[in-house]
C-alpha positions in Angstrom: 13.1 -9.8 21.3 10.5 -7.2 20.7 11.7 -4.1 18.9 10.4 -1.8 21.7 12.4 -3.8 24.2 15.6 -4.1 22.4 18.8 -2.1 23.3 18.7 1.6 22.2 20.3 2.4 18.9 21.4 5.7 17.4 18.6 6.9 15.3 20.2 6.8 11.8 19.5 5.1 8.5 22.8 3.2 8.7 21.8 1.8 12.2 18.8 0.0 10.4 21.1 -2.2 8.7 23.1 -3.1 11.6 20.0 -4.9 13.1 20.3 -8.6 12.4 18.1 -9.7 9.5 16.8 -6.4 8.7 18.7 -5.9 5.5 17.4 -9.1 4.1 13.8 -8.4 5.0 14.1 -4.8 3.6 15.6 -6.4 0.3 12.7 -8.9 0.1 10.2 -6.2 0.7 11.8 -4.0 -1.9 11.7 -6.8 -4.5 8.0 -7.7 -3.6 7.0 -4.1 -4.1 8.8 -4.1 -7.4 6.8 -7.1 -8.5 3.5 -5.5 -7.2 4.1 -2.3 -9.2 4.8 -4.3 -12.3 1.8 -6.5 -11.7 -0.5 -3.5 -11.7 0.5 -2.6 -15.2 1.2 -6.1 -16.8 -2.3 -7.4 -15.6 -4.1 -4.8 -17.5 -1.9 -5.0 -20.6 -2.1 -8.8 -20.5 -6.0 -8.8 -20.5 -6.2 -6.0 -23.1 -3.8 -7.7 -25.5 -5.0 -11.3 -25.1 -8.8 -10.9 -24.6 -9.4 -7.4 -26.1 -11.8 -6.5 -23.4 -11.6 -3.4 -21.2 -14.5 -4.7 -19.1 -12.6 -7.8 -18.3 -9.5 -5.7 -17.6 -11.5 -3.7 -15.0 -12.9 -6.8 -13.4 -9.4 -8.4 -13.0 -8.1 -5.3 -11.3 -11.1 -5.4 -9.0 -10.4 -9.0 -8.1 -6.7 -8.3 -7.7 -7.6 -6.2 -4.7 -11.0 -6.9 -3.3 -10.7 -10.5 -2.0 -7.5 -9.6 0.0 -9.2 -6.7 1.5 -12.3 -8.8 2.5 -10.2 -11.5 4.0 -7.7 -9.4 5.7 -8.9 -10.1 9.3 -8.4 -13.8 8.7 -5.1 -13.2 7.1 -3.9 -11.1 10.0 -4.8 -13.8 12.5 -2.8 -16.4 10.4 0.2 -13.9 10.5 0.1 -13.9 14.3 -0.4 -17.6 14.6 2.0 -19.0 12.0 4.7 -16.3 11.9 5.1 -13.5 9.5 8.4 -14.5 7.7 7.0 -18.0 7.1 3.8 -16.7 5.4 5.7 -14.0 3.5 7.9 -16.7 2.0 4.8 -18.8 1.2 3.2 -15.9 -0.6 6.2 -15.0 -2.6 6.6 -18.7 -3.7 2.8 -19.0 -4.6 3.1 -15.7 -6.6 5.9 -17.1 -8.5 4.1 -20.4 -9.1 0.8 -18.8 -10.2 2.4 -16.2 -12.4 4.2 -19.1 -14.2 1.0 -21.0 -14.4 -0.8 -18.1 -16.0 2.0 -17.9 -18.6 1.9 -21.7 -19.5 -1.9 -21.7 -19.8 -1.9 -18.6 -21.9 0.8 -19.8 -24.3 -1.2 -23.0 -24.7 -4.6 -21.1 -25.1 -6.1 -22.8 -22.1 -6.8 -19.7 -20.0 -10.4 -18.9 -20.2 -11.5 -15.7 -18.4 -13.2 -17.5 -15.4 -10.0 -19.3 -14.7 -7.8 -16.2 -15.0 -10.1 -14.4 -12.5 -10.0 -17.3 -10.0 -6.1 -17.2 -10.2 -6.1 -13.4 -9.7 -8.4 -13.6 -6.7 -6.1 -16.3 -5.1 -3.2 -14.0 -5.6 -5.1 -11.0 -4.0 -5.6 -13.1 -0.9 -2.0 -14.4 -0.8 -0.5 -11.0 -1.4 -2.2 -9.5 1.7 0.1 -11.9 3.7 3.3 -10.4 2.6 2.0 -6.7 2.5 0.7 -6.9 6.1 3.6 -9.1 7.1 6.2 -6.7 6.0 4.5 -3.8 7.6 4.0 -5.4 11.0 7.5 -7.0 11.0 9.7 -3.9 10.9 8.6 -2.5 14.4 9.1 -6.0 15.9 12.6 -6.3 14.6 13.8 -2.8 15.5 14.2 -0.7 18.7 11.7 2.0 19.1 14.3 4.6 18.4 14.6 3.4 14.8 10.9 3.2 14.1 10.8 6.6 12.3 13.8 5.9 10.2 12.2 2.5 9.2 9.0 4.2 8.3 10.8 6.8 6.3 12.8 4.0 4.4 9.6 2.1 3.9 7.7 5.0 2.5 10.6 6.0 0.1 11.1 2.5 -1.0 7.5 2.3 -2.0 7.8 5.6 -4.0 11.0 4.4 -5.7 9.3 1.2 -6.8 6.2 3.3 -8.0 8.7 4.9 -10.4 10.8 1.9 -11.5 8.0 -0.9 -11.6 5.8 0.6 -14.2 8.7 1.6 -16.4 10.2 -1.9 -16.4 6.9 -3.6 -17.0 6.1 -1.3 -20.0 9.4 -1.9 -21.4 9.4 -5.7 -21.1 5.7 -6.0 -22.4 6.5 -3.7 -25.3 9.6 -5.7 -26.3 8.7 -9.3 -25.4 4.9 -9.4 -24.8 2.8 -9.6 -21.7 3.7 -13.2 -20.8 7.3 -12.2 -20.6 6.1 -9.4 -18.1 4.4 -12.1 -15.9 7.6 -14.3 -16.0 9.5 -11.3 -15.0 7.3 -10.8 -11.9 7.6 -14.5 -11.1 11.3 -14.2 -11.0 11.3 -11.1 -8.8 8.9 -12.8 -6.4 11.1 -15.8 -6.2 14.1 -13.7 -5.4 12.1 -12.0 -2.6 11.3 -15.3 -1.2 14.8 -16.5 -1.2 16.1 -13.3 0.6 14.0 -14.3 3.6 14.9 -18.0 4.0 16.6 -18.7 7.4 15.8 -15.2 8.7 14.8 -15.5 12.4 11.2 -14.7 13.4 11.4 -11.7 15.8 8.3 -12.7 17.9 7.0 -16.0 19.1 3.8 -17.1 17.5 0.5 -16.3 19.3 -1.0 -19.4 20.9 -4.4 -20.1 19.1 -7.1 -19.8 21.9 -10.0 -19.4 19.3 -10.8 -20.6 15.8 -9.3 -18.7 13.0 -12.7 -17.0 12.3 -12.8 -16.2 16.1 -9.4 -14.6 15.9 -10.4 -12.7 12.8 -13.5 -11.3 14.6 -11.4 -10.4 17.5 -9.0 -8.5 15.3 -11.9 -6.5 13.8 -13.2 -5.9 17.3 -9.7 -4.9 18.5 -9.4 -2.2 15.8 -12.8 -0.9 16.3 -12.5 -0.6 20.1 -9.0 0.9 19.9 -9.8 4.7 19.7 -6.6 5.5 17.7 -7.0 2.8 15.1 -10.7 3.5 14.8 -10.0 7.2 14.3 -7.3 6.4 11.8 -9.5 4.1 9.9 -12.4 6.8 9.6 -9.9 9.6 8.7 -8.1 7.6 6.0 -11.3 6.1 4.5 -12.6 9.5 4.1 -9.2 10.9 2.8 -8.7 8.0 0.3 -12.4 8.7 -0.9 -11.1 12.0 -2.1 -7.7 10.7 -3.3 -9.6 8.1 -5.4 -10.1 10.8 -8.1 -6.3 10.9 -9.0 -5.9 7.5 -10.8 -8.8 8.3 -13.0 -8.8 12.1 -13.0 -5.2 12.8 -13.9 -5.3 10.7 -17.1 -8.5 12.3 -18.3 -7.2 15.8 -17.5 -3.9 15.2 -19.3 -5.1 13.3 -22.3 -8.5 14.9 -23.0 -8.2 18.5 -21.7 -4.5 19.3 -21.9 -3.8 17.3 -25.0 -0.9 15.3 -23.5 0.1 11.7 -24.3 0.2 8.5 -22.5 3.8 9.1 -21.8 3.0 12.4 -20.1 0.5 10.7 -17.8 3.3 8.2 -16.7 5.7 11.1 -16.2 3.0 13.0 -13.9 2.8 9.8 -11.8 6.6 9.5 -11.6 6.8 13.0 -10.2 4.5 11.7 -7.4 7.0 9.0 -6.9 10.0 11.0 -6.8 8.6 13.6 -4.6 7.4 10.9 -2.2 10.8 9.3 -2.1 12.5 12.5 -1.0 9.8 13.3 1.4 9.8 9.9 3.1 13.6 10.0 3.7 13.5 13.6 5.1 10.5 13.0 7.4 11.9 9.7 8.6 14.9 11.6 10.1 12.6 13.4 12.5 11.2 12.1 15.7 7.4 11.9 15.0 6.4 10.5 18.6 3.5 12.5 20.0 3.2 14.5 16.7 1.8 11.7 14.4 -1.8 13.2 14.5 -0.7 16.7 13.6 1.7 15.3 10.9 -1.3 13.5 9.2 -3.8 16.4 9.6 -1.2 18.9 8.5 -0.2 17.1 5.4 -3.9 16.2 4.5 -4.5 20.1 4.6 -1.8 20.6 2.2 -3.6 18.1 -0.2 -6.8 20.3 -0.1 -5.4 23.2 -2.3 -3.5 20.8 -4.5 -6.7 18.9 -5.5 -8.3 22.3 -6.0 -5.5 23.4 -8.3 -6.1 20.3 -10.6 -9.7 21.4 -11.0 -8.6 24.6 -12.8 -5.3 23.4 -14.3 -4.8 24.9 -17.7 -1.4 23.8 -18.5 0.9 20.8 -17.9 3.4 22.6 -15.7 0.6 23.3 -13.3 -0.1 19.5 -13.2 3.5 18.7 -12.6 3.8 21.2 -9.9 0.7 19.8 -8.2 2.3 16.4 -8.4 5.4 17.6 -6.6 3.2 19.1 -3.8 0.9 16.0 -3.5 3.7 13.6 -3.6 5.6 15.3 -0.7 2.6 15.6 1.4 1.4 12.1 0.6 4.6 10.4 1.6 4.7 12.4 4.9 1.1 11.3 5.6 2.2 7.6 5.3 5.0 8.0 7.7 2.6 9.5 10.2 0.1 6.7 9.6 2.7 4.0 10.1 4.2 5.5 13.3 0.7 6.1 14.9 -0.4 2.5 14.1 2.9 1.1 15.5 2.8 3.1 18.7 -0.8 2.6 19.6 -1.1 -1.1 18.9 -0.2 -3.9 21.3 2.8 -5.8 19.7 1.0 -9.1 20.2 -1.9 -7.9 17.9 0.5 -6.3 15.2 -0.4 -8.9 12.4 -4.1 -9.1 13.0 -4.6 -5.4 13.8 -2.4 -4.1 11.0 -4.2 -6.2 8.4 -7.7 -5.0 9.4 -6.4 -1.4 9.8 -4.7 -1.2 6.6 -7.7 -2.6 4.7 -10.0 -0.2 6.3 -7.7 2.5 5.4 -7.4 1.6 1.8 -11.0 0.8 1.1 -12.0 4.3 0.4 -9.7 4.8 -2.8 -11.5 2.2 -5.0 -14.9 3.7 -4.1 -13.6 7.2 -4.8 -12.3 6.1 -8.2 -15.6 4.3 -9.1 -17.5 7.4 -8.1 -15.4 9.9 -9.9 -15.4 8.1 -13.3 -18.9 9.0 -14.3 -18.5 12.6 -13.1 -15.4 13.0 -15.2 -17.3 12.3 -18.3 -19.2 15.6 -17.8 -16.7 17.7 -15.9 -13.1 17.9 -14.8 -13.6 20.7 -12.1 -16.3 19.1 -10.2 -14.7 15.8 -9.2 -11.4 17.6 -8.2 -13.3 20.1 -6.2 -15.4 17.4 -4.5 -12.2 15.6 -3.7 -10.8 18.8 -2.1 -13.9 19.2 0.0 -13.9 15.5 1.1 -10.1 15.8 2.1 -10.9 19.0 4.1 -13.4 16.7 6.0 -10.6 14.2 6.5 -8.5 16.9 8.0 -11.1 17.7 10.7 -11.7 14.1 11.4 -7.9 13.6 12.0 -8.0 16.3 14.6 -11.3 15.4 16.2 -11.4 11.6 16.1 -8.0 10.5 16.5 -7.0 11.0 20.2 -4.1 13.2 21.0 -2.6 10.5 23.3 -2.8 6.8 23.3 -5.4 5.2 25.5 -4.8 2.1 27.5 -3.6 -0.7 25.2 -6.2 -3.3 24.5 -3.9 -6.3 24.9 -7.1 -8.4 25.3 -10.5 -7.8 24.0 -13.2 -10.1 25.3 
């Protein structure tokens, strides 16, 4: 039964876990996100320690993201055709196997860079299945009255893992080496897969009327013709173009200009995670229906002065304070995004449309990071001020391009 058609439930976080199968899906998603946060750290440390090449590290990070984004329309079509839970379990199992394979090859000195890059690219495509699968699964499992609670829990769990994952990864690699970090990720992925075994799929699979490529094209067309999803994609691409300065700009600011340490950089990002955790749980308690657009625009507007503050930050307390503000607002933005996407997408298109929508939204961040890097070599203030200006454009885009009310649902796009 679809979440929107299920019997009404009291809107509380406890009610989420009374829904059959939700606790196991939430546990699997939590474990998968822990592994993903560890992977971001362990991958770079592994390449730097074993290959002594920062260039190769940058290339592996790119291939850990880009192939998944490029193939997301096809992956979304597979999710609707084959079932989300089945493909999520396959992804978690494949992740465990490939992580173990990398370890075995590395220990035996049989992992040349091209083979490592190929395995990382396969993981990027595989991981999109579970990332999109989980995001599209929650609204199908739950009654509509619990969607906001689920979005709050979803956002907060992501923030929690953003705090715990890097800390665990750094500790394991420091004590036992990068191969041990990869094995730890393999174990976490395996446990995530086991948590989903025998959980019932909440929606019958879509009957394939076209080829996989045809369904992928239809998914892209659906998102582009859906005014709300198209407006969300444009708004978030622009916003993430501005936010892309943070992963590079904060370390440069803390290390080079405020004379902090690598540990200080980690603490700043931990503040983002803690603030996001609190914000997600609080915003999730509110009914966002009909207010999603204003929630996104309002919290984007809060990010504008936060980014501008970083341009002129002269002490670490200012950076930490900005992290609190940005973390609170960023988590609230995510809740608004999830809610808007869920309510303005036909449930039959959740897998395909969510995969395309999420990829279009995220695409701006790596572009922003790449563009900000050269600018940061010459100036700290300029990249952050440009990011603030770009984010202000995103605020206007949210109010102008995203419709106030949902249009007629596009259950079929010719």
